[in-house]
Each structure stands twice: as C-alpha cells, then as structure tokens.
N, C-alpha and C positions, 0 to 999 in steps of 0.2 A: 597639254595646256594650250589655250588659244592666246596668241600674241595680241589679239584685239582687245580682249577684256580681262586676260589673265585669270580666267576661271578654271576650276578643276572639277572633273567629274567626282561625284560623291563617293563612288567606289571604283577602285582600279579593276580592269578586266584582265583575266589571264589570256595571253595570246594563243598558247597551244594547250591541248588537252593534257599533255605530259611534258613536264619541264625537262625530262631526260632526253627529249627529242632535240633540244637545243643545248648542246654540251659546250661548256666553257665559252660563253659568248663574250666577245671583246667589243662588240658594238652592233647596233642594228639601225635600220632606217626604214622609212615608210615607202611603200610601192603603190602607185595608182595609175592605171591605164583607163582613163575615163571613157574613151571610145568603146573599149571592150567591156567596161563595167567590172574591171578586176581591181581588187585591193588586197594588200597583204603587207608582209614585213620581210626584209632581207637581213640575214644574220651572218656575221663573220666570227671566226674564233682564232685562237692563237695557233691552231694547226693548219691554217691557210684555207680550210674549206669554207664554203658559203652555202647557206640554205635559204629556202623560201617557205614562209608560213602563210597560208591563205587566211584572210580576215573573215571570209564567209564560211569556211569549213576548217576549223582548228585541227582536224585530224590530218590535214595535208601539210606535212613538213618534209621537204625533200631537198636533196642537193641540187644546186644549179648546174645545168649542163648546156652544151652548145647545140643541142639538137641532133648531134651525130653520135650520141652515147658517151661523149667524153665529159667527165665532171670538170667544172671550172674551179681553179684554185687561184689564190692570190700569191704572186711571187714574194710578197712581203710577209713578215711575221707580225703578230698582233694586228689582226685584220679589222680595221675600222672602216665602215662603209657610210656613204652619204649619197642619196639620190639627188639628181639635178632637177630643179623645178623648171618646167617649160612654161613661160608666162603666156604663150599664145594658146596652148591647149589645156594648161593646168595639170598636165601629166607629170608624174615623177617615176620615170622608168629607167633611164640611163643612170649609172652610178659611178662614183669615184671610190677607190680604196686607198688607204694610207696605213702606215705602221712603221715597223723597223725596216725601212727601205724607201723606195721611191713611190711617187703617186702613179696610179694606173686608172685608165678609163675603160669601163665596160658598157658597150652599146647594146641596147635591147633590139632583138631581131624583129619584133612585132608579132612573134608567134609564141605559142605555148605548147607544152607537152600534153600527153593524154590525161595527166592529172591536174592540169591547169597551172603548172609552174612556168614562169616566163623563161624563154631561151635567150641566151646572150652570145655575142661574138667574143672571140678571145681578147684579152686585155691589150690596150694600146698604151705606149709610153707617153708621159708628159715631157716635153722638152722646153728648155729655156735658152735664150740667146746669150752667147758670151758667158756661159756659166762655168764655175770651177769644175774640175773633174769630180765625178761622183761614182763611187763603186759599191753603194750599199753601206749599211752600218758596220762598224768594227772592221775596217779594211786592213788587210795585211799584204803590203806590196813587196815585190822584188823587181829590180830593174835589170832587164836582159834584152838581147836582140832576139826576140821570140820568133820572128818570121824570117830571120836570116837575110835581111836586106841591108845590113851594115849599119843600122841605126838602132839605138836602144829604145825598147818599149817598156811597158809596165804590165806585170802579171800580178793580180791581187785577189785574195780570198775575202769573204765577208761572212757575217753572221747568218745569212740565209743559206750558207753552204754552197754558194756558187763561186766560180773562179772566172774573173774578168780579164780580158786582154784589151789593153789600151794601146793601139798602134800609134807610133810616132811618125807623123807625115812630114817632119822637117829634119832637123839635125840634132846631134847630141848637144851642141853648144847652145842652141836655141830651139828646144823641142816644141812641137805642137801636136797634141794628142787628139785622137778621134773618140767617139762614144765607146762605151764598154761593149765588147763582144764577149758573150759568155761561152766558155769552152765546153766542148762536147766530148763524151767518151763513148765510143762504139755506137754512134748515132743518137745518143740521148744527152741532154744537157746535164753536166756534172751537178749533182745535188747531194751534199752530205747532210744526212739527218740521222741523229742517234736513236730516235724512237725510244724503246724501253731501256736502252743501255746508256741513258744520260745520267751523269753524276748526281744531279739534283732532282732526278726523277722525271718520268715522262710528262707529268702534269705541269712541271715547271718549264720544260723546254724541249719536249721530244721532237719538235719541228725545227729547232735551231740546228745549225751546222757548225758554226764557228770554225770554218775551215781555214787553216793557217799554212798556205803553201810556200815552199821554197823551190828554186829551180837550179838544176845542175844536169850535166850529161851523165846520168846514173849508169847507163849500160855501155858507155864508151863508143857509141856508134856515130858520134858527131851531131846528134839531134838532141835538143834540150828536152828534159823530162821534169815531171812534177813529183816532189817528195813532200808529203804533207801529214799533218795530224789534224785533229778536230775535237769536237766535244766527246767523241767516243773513246779518246785516249790512245787509240791505235796509231801506228805510223804506217802510212800507205804510199805506194808509188804508182804513178801512171806514166807509161812510156809515151814519148812523143812519136808521131808518125811522120813528121816532116811534110805534111800535106799543105801547110800554109793557109789552111782554112780553119774555121771555128771547130769543125769536127776533126780534131787533130790529136786526140789522146786514145791510148789503148785502155783496156779494162783496169779497174782498181785492183791492186795486189797488196796484200798485207805483209809487212816486214816481220820476219821471225828472228828469234834468238833462242838457240838451243832447242829448236823444234817447236817452240810455242810462240804465241804472239808477243812481239815487243810492245810493251805498254808502260805507261807511267801516268803523269798528270795530264789533265785536260787542257785544251785550248792553248797548246804550246806550239810555237813555230820552231821546227827543228833547224838548227844551224848545220849547213853542209859545206864541205870544202874538199879540194883535192890536194894531197900531199904525196910527192914522189910517185905519181901515177895511181895512188890508192884513194878511195872515197871514204871520208870520215864524216860522222854525224854526231852532233850533241843534242841531247834531249833531257827532259826532267824526269827522273825515275820515281819509283813509288815512295822514296824518302823525300821527294820534292827537291832532290839534289841534281846538279848538272852532271851528266854522265856522257862519256864518250864511247862511240861504237865505230867499228870498221866494217865496211861492206865486204862480204865474202862471196856472195852470189847475187843473182838478180833479186831474190826476195829474202836474203838472210844477212845478218850482221854478227860480228863477234864482240864480246865485251872487252873494252879497253880500260875500264875502271872509271871511277868518279873523278871529275876534274878537281884540281886542288889549287889552293892559294900558295904563295911563297912561304907561308908559315906551316904548310903541310896540312892545313884543315880543308875539309870539303866545302863546297859552295852550295848553300840551299837558298831557296826563295821563300822560306816560310813567312807567313803573315803573323801579325800580332793576334794569335788565335783567340785569346780571351775577349777580343773586341770584334771578332769576325761574326757576321750573322750566320754563316754556314762554314763550318770548319773545313770540310773537304772541298766545297765549291770555291772557297777563296784561294785555294792552293793552285799551283801550276800557273797558267795564263801568260807566262813570260814569252816574249818574242825574241828569239836568239839569232844572232848574226855573226858569222866569222868574217873578219876583214882586217887588212893591214891598214889601220887608221893613221899611224904615225910614220909610215913609209920606211920602216927599218927592215923590211923583208920578212918579218915574223907576224904570223896571224894573231890578231887580237880578238877580243870578244865584246860585242855591243849587245846590250839587253834593253828591251822596252819593258818596263815594269807596269804593274797594275795595282789593284786595290791592296793596300798595306804590304806591298812587296818590300822585301828587305834582304839584299844580297851583301855579303855572303852568309849572314847570320841574323836571326831575329833580334839578338841582343845589341849588336853594334853595326848592323848593316845599313845600306842605303837603298832607297831614299827614306824608308819609313822611320828608321831610328832617328835620323837627323831632324825630322819635322814633327814627329809624334802625331801626325794626322794622316789621312788618306792621301798620300802623295804619289804622283805618277810621273815618272821621269824616264829619260833615256840615260843609261849609265854606260861607262866605258871601263873595261878591265884590260889593262895592258899585259901582254904576254911577256913575262920576264925570262922565259925559257926559250925553247926552240919549237919549231913546228912539230917535230917528232916527240918532244917531251914538253908539253905545255904546263906552265905554272903561272898564275895570274896575280898581279898586284891588287891591292885594295881598290875598289871601284871609285870612279870620279863621276860626278853628275855633269852632263853637258849643259852649257849655258849658251844661249843665243844673245850676243851683246851683253846686256845686263840682266837677262831673264832666264829662268830655268825653262828647259824644253818640257812643257807640261800641257798636254792637250786633251786629257779626258779622264774618265773615272774607271772604265772597264779595262782599257789597255791602250797603249800606243805602240805602233809597230815600226821600228826603224829598219832601214836598209841603206847600205853604202852604195853610192852610184857615181858614174862619170858623166852625168848630165851637167850642163852649165860650164862655167869656168873651172877647170881643174888644175890651174897653174899653182894653187896653194895645196893641192892634194885632193883626194876624193871628197865628194859632198854627201850630205845626209838627206834622205827622203823619209818622212815619217807619216804613216797612215794613222788617221784619227778615228775614234768611234763614230764621229758625225758623218763619216764617209768621204771626208776631204783628205787631200794629200798636201803636206807642207814640205817645202824645199828650203834647206839651209845650206848656205855656202860655207866651205871649210874655213875661210878667212874670218867669218863672223862667229865661229864657235870656239869656246874655250871651256875651262873646267872650274 
C-alpha cells in the first residue's frame, strides 16, 4: 500500500513461484538497490535463517550468505527484519533484525552472488549507553567468580540456547558488569537447540534452547564447570578449562543414570550443591517431581530418591492441567536453587515458578493454588531436616517490601548471591524473561 494515497493493487501478487521455498516466515521486508537495479524481498523465520527472493525472477529464493560460503543466521529467535531507507539514494539494502533477543544490524557489502542474491557482512550489535544488563530472553543466572579474580561475576543462560558471562569489573559490594561475552565450547559458541527433540514439536520451537545452567566444580579440579539442562530435557555437563577466555569450556557430555540418559521435564535449572565432599543435584523427573541424585563419576549419577515434605509426601510442580494449553509443555520449567537462606547451616530450596506452577501439589500448592491465576513467583522451602537427609516445610512466597516477587509469565530464575550488602544474609538475584536481572536485598525480603 502507498502511504501517499493509501491505494491498494486490485490483485495481490505471489512473491515466489513456490510458497514452500519460504518456510515459516516470521517477517519480511523490501530490498532495493537502485544503482544496480535490483529489487526483492528478505525473509526471516523462527529457525533463524534468512532468505532473499528476487522480484524480477521469482524462481530465485536462496539463503543469505556472506560471500565466503557461510550462511547468515540471526542470533535471535522469531526473526523479524526491516530494511533501512537511505534518504540520499533511496536504497533499502541494510537491514535490522529483532525477535526474542537483541537488535542486530546487517550491512550490505554492495556485491551479489552468482544468482543475484545480495551478500552481507556478519551482524553487528546495537548498544545503548548506561543500559541495564541484558542477557537475551528468559535469562537464567548464577553468581560465581567465573574468572577466578576474586570478584563475583554472572553466568546466565537464555532462550536462544547461549550462555553469557558478565564480568564484574568492580567489587562484590558495589559491582559493575561488562557486556555479555558468550561462552564457547571447543572453539564454537555454545548453542543449545533441541531440533526434532523438542517437547512441543520442532515446528513450535526447534531453534529454541532454553538453556538453564548452574555452576559448580563438578570434577573437583578447582575450576568451575557448567551443569545444565535445556528444552531437550537432558542434563549435561561442560567442564571448565580455566583459560580465562570466552573459549573456556570442554565438550558437552550427557549425564547418565543406570547406563541411560538422565532425563525428566524440560526447561528446568538443576540445583547443585556439595555435601561432605560429594556433589548432589536436584532435578524434575518424569513425574514432574523434585528428585535428588548423587554424582558417582564424571558423567553418571545414582538415584537418591524423590525429595519429600515433612509430611512424607513428594513435591511436584504440576500445573492446573485442565487449564493448560499444552499438558506436557506446561510442566517442568522450574528453576531450582540449593542455598542456606536462613543461615542455620542447613541447605534450603529456592524455586522460581512459571505458568500455573504449584508446589508441592496441584491441589494445595503455591503459587497457583493461592491465586487461582497464572501466578509466577519465587518460593522458599525451608529444610527442616539435615543436609544428609533433606525434608522440606510447606513453601512460602518471597515478598519484596509489600509486593510479591513476580516478574514474568514463562519463568523467573532466582539465585542466591553475595553481591551488595550481606550483613543481613545472602541476597537474591532474579532473572526475568525480558532479559533483565533484578537484585533484592535480604533485608527487604520477607514471606
């Protein structure tokens, strides 16, 4: 449509000869290089790929490349594209992408491939002055001294399947973090993507990663490692190399139980802790219940049973299934954290809940049962037993001053940290689906 007179062509035109050539489009934009006399359309889709369709020859639909044979992809998911109008030349060749993640700029090289498709440089970040930390959507943080410089940093996963390192350039009491540096494994950027093994099917989100990392010295060599799950439901470990650079992780290794893959619900952040020199991990099993495992080797664990309440019942995170849009997809998603919140020397459990989450039971759990709506909170389960024999009290909802800690609809990811003033006890850092990180002082939190 023309914005001058708002007229519409009498008949729409089909852009490509075959609609199958443009699969799952999430957005498209017009391309025009007046000097070269080239016109066409740029398409993005939810699988990060980008294609060019010639306006003069509809049979030409191909992936965008950089001229060196490398296909260009968008780091974000749900790839929407917009060319930038150059008022001096009238060209629309450079373009911006956006989606479930940051903005990126792609600059046109001025050249074309043998089929007439434009060639582009790799994407460039958009930056903002004095901006809040941003780690991509659905961030899952852990606060640790990642580079061993004596100051606490942030390691955080996101929905893109990448793991960011935010270096602290100041102090623990008054931190100042740098931009996200994305971790690499064996020379390649870490990128978790489930593909055809996605709970809700590849068409729904095969390109999503939902990586939920936690950090611990898994192999006992004094170097921090990554223990994580994702949308594939596996639990995996990547050992740190201690290099102090972005390329600091070894290969991904799958954790096994009784010779087979340990697996359970999707998008769960495993809780990890060390007790008497042994590594323990909590995860959500196939019953959607909190389950404890003990590390027995580099890639294997043994079953320590489902975690239980003081009344002897197991703890599940079931949703109100009859109201859920996707029965299986709504399960899991919890972000688990072992931490001694009340300072009694016994490890407690902190949980970030998501859509219709209800611990320890769908009939009387929190937060869903208390509100009857899609409530998303950080809840605290005090360990009334010991570190060796954990039993948990009924959960309490964290409140910041007079408000619930409620930051999103997909999930909120809590971690206990020693940033800021710790004279009242450890503080709380919560990752939000918007990609922001929220800090709560211990003294301002109650239940």
